[in-house]
N, C-alpha and C positions, 0 to 999 in steps of 0.2 A: 731485790736480792738476786744473787747469782743462782742460776739453775745448775744444781750439782751435777746432774747427769750430762747436761750439755757441756759443762766445763771439763768434766772428766774425759768425755769423748774427744773434745778438742785437743787436750794435752796428750791423750793416748795417740792421736794421729801424729802429733809432732814427735813423740818418742818412739814412733815406728822406725825412725832413722837411726843409724848407729850414733851413739852418744858423742863420739869423737867428732862428728860432723855438725853438731848443734852449735849455733852462733855463740852461746854463752859458756861453752865447755872450757874448762881449765883443769889440768891434771892435779892441781893442788889448791889449797886455800889461798885467797888473795893476801898479799903481804901486809896491808894495813889492818886486816882482820886479825892476823896472827899477833902483830905488835900490840894492838889495842886490847885484845882479849887477854893476852899474857899479862898486861899491866893491871887490868881491872878485875880479872877473874882467873887466876892461875889454876891449873889442874891440881887435884882431880875434882872438877866441878861438873855438874849435870847440865848439859846444853840441849836445847831444842833447835834443830835446823829446819826452818820453815821453807817449804818449797824446795826440798833437798835435791830434786832432779836426779842426776846420775850418781849422786852420793860422794863425789870427790872431796868436797869440803868436809863433810861429816867424817869420812875415813881419815883425812889428814888430822882432824881434831882428835879423833880416837887414838891415832898413832902418837900424838903428843900428850896423852894421858887423860883426856877428857872422856866423860861418859856421855855419849851422844845418842839422841833419838832423831832420826831424819824422817820427816813426813812430807808427803806429796799427794796431791789430788789424783794423780795419774797412776793407775796400777802398772802400766808399762814402765814408767819412770822408776817405780819401786822395784820392779822385776830386774831392770837394768842395774840399779844400785846394788841389789842383793847379789846379782850374778858377778859383778865386778868387785864388791867389797863385803860380801856376806860373812867372810871369815875375819874381817878386820877386828882388832881388839877393841872392846868397850863400845861398839857401834851396833845400833839396831835400826831397822827401817820398817815403816808401816804406811799403808795407804790411808790418808785422812784428809778431810776438807777442814782447814783451819777455821773456817767460818761456821761450821755446823757440828763437826764430830767431836766426841770426847777424845782427848789426847792422853794416852796412857802415861803414867809416871809423873804427872803434874803435882805440885809446882816444880819448876826447873830453876836452877841457879842463874840462868841467863838464856838468851835466845839470839839467833842470828838469822838474817834474811838477806840473801844475795839475789835480789831482783824480783822476788815473788810479789811484793806489795805493788810494784809498778804495773803488773799485769792485770790487777783487779779493776773492774769497772768502777767509776766514781761512786756509785750508790753503795758499794760494799766496803769502802775505806773506813768508815766510822765503825762498822761491825768488826772489822779486822782489829782495829786499835783496842776495842773493848775486849775482844776474845783473847788477844795476846796478853793484855794486862792481867786478865784473870788467871793466866798460867804462870805468872811470875810474882814472887814476893816483893815487898817494898824494898827499893834499893837495887834490885837486880838489873843488869844491863840488857838492853836490846841493841844489837848492832845491825844497822840497816843500810842496804845499798840500793839506790834508785838512779835511773837516768836523770841527767841534769838538763835544764833548759838550755845549757850551752852546747848540747849535742845536736848537731844539725840534722835536718830531715824529719820524717814522720814515722819511719819504720820502727817497729818494736814497742817496748813499754812506754808508758806515759812519761813525759819529762816533767820534773818538779823543780821549783825554785826553793831556796832555803826557807823563804817566808811561808810557802805552802806546807812544807814539812812541819814547821813549827806550829802552824795553826791546826793541822790534822791531828797531831799527837798531844796537843796541849790538854792538860787535865790529868789523864791517866799516866802521862810520862813527862819527864823533864828532859829537854834537849840540852845536852852538855856541850856538844860541838858538832859542826858540820864542815867537812873537809872536801875540797875538790879533788877528785881522783879519777881513775878509769876502771873499766870492767875488762879484765883479761878475757880474750875471746879468740875465736877462730876466724874472725873477720879480717879485712885488709887494714883495719885500724881498730884500736880498743876504744869503745864508746866512752864519752865523758860521763862521769857519774858523781853523785854526792854520797859520801860515806858519813853516815849519821850515827853518833853515839848518844843513846838515850838511857835514862834510868827510870825504873818504875817508881812513880811518885807515892 
């Protein structure tokens, strides 16, 4: 299992930089997230943003009428999110390890994860699936974004194939669709990703 203190310290180190310099920073929610969420779960729904980082996605969702809780293992990430978006309507942030901690406000109507799952070590993936499933009622959507095996290089999160994603989430979730897309970023190119639409089984 992941060492909580070690993981928290690791991400605190990363979030010591200005959030606008982080590779995965985007000032608003990704377009496919907005389209899919709007179709499956229109506001005012209660959303969990897993690994919310600097809080831009959560704040965008809140501005669109969703009631959002953003959680991250890094206290510095939550401090940055609160500083930037603490007054955003219908948005709250809290420091929490999705693998270990109680998440206030559960169950949620849906959940989003823009890259957090891919940063977990392999031995934590099953626990993640189990924990997130416990926070959602049957039929609730989980919208997940992970690096694709089509993204060249080895830097950054783990690269997944569609087959790997289906196998990891089978049982607690039903995979409705997997789309090839990109992760808006501050890099010289936007990494290739898979955008996965799942339902709590």
